[in-house]
C-alpha positions in Angstrom: -3.0 -20.9 46.5 -0.6 -19.2 44.0 -1.9 -21.3 41.0 -5.4 -20.1 41.8 -4.2 -16.5 42.1 -2.5 -16.6 38.6 -5.8 -18.1 37.2 -7.9 -15.0 38.7 -5.2 -12.7 37.2 -5.7 -14.3 33.6 -9.3 -13.9 34.1 -9.4 -10.2 35.4 -7.1 -9.3 32.3 -9.3 -10.9 29.9 -12.4 -9.2 31.3 -10.4 -5.9 31.4 -9.4 -6.2 27.7 -13.1 -7.1 27.0 -14.1 -3.9 28.6 -11.4 -1.8 27.2 -11.9 -3.2 23.5 -13.2 -0.1 22.1 -10.2 1.9 23.5 -8.1 0.1 21.1 -10.6 -0.7 18.2 -9.3 2.4 15.8 -7.6 1.9 13.4 -7.1 -1.6 14.8 -7.4 -3.2 18.0 -4.1 -3.2 20.0 -3.4 -5.7 22.8 -1.7 -4.3 25.6 -0.4 -6.7 28.6 1.5 -5.2 31.4 1.8 -1.8 29.7 3.6 -3.4 26.6 2.0 -3.9 23.3 1.8 -7.5 22.1 1.4 -8.7 18.7 -0.5 -11.6 17.7 -0.6 -14.0 14.5 -4.6 -13.9 14.6 -5.5 -10.2 15.7 -8.2 -9.4 18.3 -11.6 -9.5 17.0 -15.0 -7.9 17.7 -17.8 -10.4 17.4 -21.4 -9.2 18.1 -20.1 -6.4 20.4 -17.5 -8.8 22.3 -13.9 -8.4 21.9 -12.2 -11.7 21.3 -8.5 -12.1 21.9 -6.2 -15.4 21.5 -5.8 -16.8 25.0 -2.3 -18.4 23.9 -0.5 -15.1 23.5 -2.2 -13.8 27.0 -1.1 -16.9 28.8 2.3 -17.4 27.5 3.0 -13.6 27.9 2.3 -14.2 31.4 4.5 -17.2 31.5 1.9 -19.8 31.3 2.2 -22.8 29.0 -1.0 -23.6 26.6 -2.1 -27.1 25.4 -4.6 -28.1 22.9 -6.2 -31.5 22.9 -7.9 -32.0 19.8 -9.7 -35.2 20.9 -11.6 -33.7 23.8 -11.5 -30.0 22.3 -10.1 -28.8 25.4 -7.6 -26.0 25.9 -5.4 -26.2 29.2 -3.7 -23.3 30.6 -0.9 -24.2 33.1 0.9 -21.6 35.2 4.4 -21.8 36.1 5.8 -23.0 39.5 5.6 -19.6 41.4 8.9 -17.9 41.8 10.8 -17.5 45.0 9.1 -13.9 45.2 5.6 -15.5 45.0 6.4 -17.9 47.7 8.1 -15.2 50.0 4.7 -13.2 49.6 2.5 -16.2 50.2 4.6 -16.9 53.4 4.2 -13.4 54.7 0.3 -13.6 54.3 0.3 -16.8 56.1 2.4 -15.5 58.9 0.3 -12.4 58.9 -2.9 -14.2 58.9 -1.5 -16.4 61.6 -1.6 -19.5 59.6 1.8 -20.3 60.8 2.5 -20.8 64.6 6.4 -21.1 64.5 7.9 -18.0 62.5 11.2 -18.9 61.3 13.8 -16.0 61.6 16.2 -15.3 58.6 19.0 -18.1 58.1 22.4 -16.9 59.4 25.4 -17.4 57.1 28.6 -18.6 58.5 30.0 -15.1 57.8 27.8 -13.8 60.7 30.1 -12.8 63.7 29.2 -13.6 67.4 28.8 -9.8 67.8 26.2 -9.6 65.1 24.4 -12.9 66.1 24.2 -11.2 69.7 22.9 -8.0 68.3 20.3 -9.7 65.9 18.9 -11.9 68.9 18.2 -9.0 71.1 16.9 -7.1 68.0 14.3 -9.8 67.3 13.3 -9.7 71.0 12.9 -5.9 70.9 10.5 -6.4 67.7 8.5 -9.2 69.3 8.0 -7.1 72.0 7.2 -3.9 70.6 6.6 -4.3 67.0 5.1 -7.8 66.5 3.8 -7.3 63.0 7.3 -5.9 61.9 8.9 -8.8 63.5 6.8 -11.0 61.1 7.4 -8.9 58.3 11.3 -8.9 58.8 11.0 -12.8 59.1 8.8 -13.3 56.0 10.8 -11.1 53.7 14.5 -11.6 54.9 15.5 -15.1 53.9 19.3 -15.1 55.0 21.7 -12.8 56.6 25.4 -12.3 55.8 28.2 -10.1 57.1 31.0 -8.6 55.0 33.1 -5.5 54.7 31.0 -2.8 52.7 31.5 0.9 52.3 31.6 2.6 55.7 28.4 4.7 54.8 26.5 1.6 54.7 24.9 -0.3 57.5 23.4 -3.3 55.3 22.5 -4.0 51.6 19.9 -6.2 50.1 20.6 -8.5 47.0 17.5 -8.3 45.2 18.1 -11.4 43.1 19.0 -13.6 46.1 16.9 -11.9 48.9 20.0 -11.9 51.0 20.9 -9.1 53.4 24.3 -8.4 54.2 25.4 -6.5 57.1 28.6 -4.3 57.2 31.0 -5.8 59.5 32.6 -2.6 60.6 29.1 -1.1 61.1 28.5 -4.1 63.5 31.7 -3.4 65.5 30.2 0.3 66.1 26.6 -0.6 67.2 28.0 -3.2 69.5 29.6 -0.6 71.3 26.7 1.9 71.2 25.4 3.3 74.5 22.4 1.7 76.1 20.0 0.1 73.7 21.1 2.2 71.0 23.0 -0.8 68.8 20.0 -3.0 69.3 17.6 -0.5 68.0 19.7 0.3 65.3 20.1 -3.3 64.1 16.1 -3.7 64.5 15.2 -0.8 62.5 17.9 -1.8 60.0 16.1 -4.9 59.7 12.9 -3.4 58.9 14.5 -1.1 56.5 16.0 -4.1 54.5 12.7 -6.0 54.6 11.1 -3.0 53.0 13.3 -3.5 50.0 12.8 -7.2 50.2 9.0 -6.5 50.1 8.9 -4.0 47.2 10.7 -6.4 45.1 8.7 -9.4 45.9 5.4 -7.6 45.7 6.3 -6.2 42.4 6.2 -2.4 43.8 9.9 -2.1 43.4 10.0 0.7 40.5 13.3 0.6 38.8 12.2 3.6 37.0 12.7 5.5 40.3 16.0 6.7 41.3 17.8 5.0 44.1 17.6 8.0 46.3 13.9 8.1 46.2 13.6 4.3 46.9 16.1 4.7 49.7 13.8 7.6 51.1 10.7 5.5 51.0 12.7 2.7 53.1 13.9 5.2 55.5 10.4 6.6 56.1 9.2 3.1 56.9 12.2 2.8 59.2 11.2 6.0 60.9 7.7 4.5 61.6 9.1 1.4 63.1 11.6 3.4 65.1 8.6 5.2 66.5 6.9 2.0 67.6 10.3 0.8 69.4 10.6 4.3 71.1 14.2 5.0 70.2 15.7 8.0 71.3 15.0 11.5 69.8 18.8 12.0 68.6 18.1 8.7 66.6 14.8 9.8 65.2 16.6 13.0 64.1 19.1 11.0 62.3 16.5 9.0 60.5 14.8 12.2 59.3 17.9 13.5 58.1 18.3 10.4 56.0 14.9 10.9 54.5 15.7 14.5 53.7 19.0 14.1 52.2 17.7 11.4 49.9 15.0 13.6 48.7 17.2 16.3 47.9 
């Protein structure tokens, strides 16, 4: 599936370059790929009103391998094996499209305490009952969960390189003692919060040019929507809104 998507992406880029060739025609044709100017041994040319660009430089810039078979006069373009991020996105869409019957919940590292295991189990059940699509979203984008001591102001953190979410062990101890169902609701919305970060990285929408506080505000805004589906207390709603405001200021 993803090999076909890559081929489609390459085709779309070539078409766009053909359509926009005139934009870069003066004083010479510039080749822009993903916002970066690319220099080629053979410059792009306009032939009979059509802009021609070297396929090798475009393909290799996108991570593909280009081969020329002189005997058959054939150019082959092989896209790389798709990345962990690509597989994760594909898995999500398979889940979302109901192509997978048994959704796998995130793997639990040995560091996860019995208390957190209990909270996670109840959080998954809550999401399945009241926000099933968010449950699928969490299962698709969070690959593994760990637990470790973190800064006291942090409930959990996402490693964007390994796609592992680490919960703060001290926060877990607090959540297990929250009144009523608040502890489970907090863990459920935190899962959604971290899954939002994961999805941003995997889908390429994570913008490193944007400051961390703005990124956090967006994640809290998503968390707020999930909290609304779960029907959490007004106090918890207000706390999430405060986090959004604080990160935007």
